[in-house]
Residue, then its C-alpha position, 0 to 999 in steps of 0.5 A: x528331814x527324818x522323823x523318828x516317833x518314840x517307840x522307833x527311837x528306842x529301837x534305835x538308842x536300843x542298836x547305838x552301842x553294839x558291839x563290832x563282831x565279823x559277821x554278825x547279824x545280831x544285837x550281840x554283836x554285828x560288823x557294818x554290813x549287821x548293824x545296816x540290816x538291822x536298823x533298816x529292817x527294823x526302822x525303815x521295814x526294810x528288805x535289804x539282801x544278805x550277804x557273807x564272806x567265806x572264813x578264808x576271806x575273813x582272814x582277809x578281811x579288809x578283802x571281805x569288806x570289799x564285796x561291801x561296796x561291789x555289791x552296791x553297784x549290783x542292778x537292785x541298788x541305785x546310786x542316789x545324791x543328797x538330800x539323800x532318804x533315810x533307809x540310805x547305804x552309803x558307801x565309806x573308802x578306808x586304807x583306799x579300797x571301799x570297804x564300809x557302810x551306815x544306814x543314812x538316818x536323816x538329817x546328815x547321820x547315819x548308823x555304823x560299826x567298825x573294827x575295833x567299836x560299837x557302833x554309833x551314830x555320826x555325821x557325815x558332815x565330819x570331814x573324815x567321812x565326808x573326804x571317805x564317802x564314795x557312793x550313795x544307795x537305795x536297795x529297788 
């Protein structure tokens, strides 16, 4: 179970409410992978790999986001089972494709960002997310 110390709670709080921006990687705006990168680095000192999609792929955002599911199948990622360690990356199916991710915070909670919504913390126990999660991975 994750215990967030006082300064980490402030960092986490600053990562909630970040506007969704495709290809964004800052607190001014981040997509789902961007918020995972920021939180992993700042909360858990994890340097996860970066990947970008081209502007042509951005036009087909669903295809571009499918890279997320593909990336976690690379050899440097290892699939894990519950209980999940803080800093693990959850992959979710949206519209039938693995196009979304979130960072596990502990106690069945994760941080994520979706188009049209600011970043937020939700629970894996929520039926919506429980049914959409296709896997959870740690970066080796």
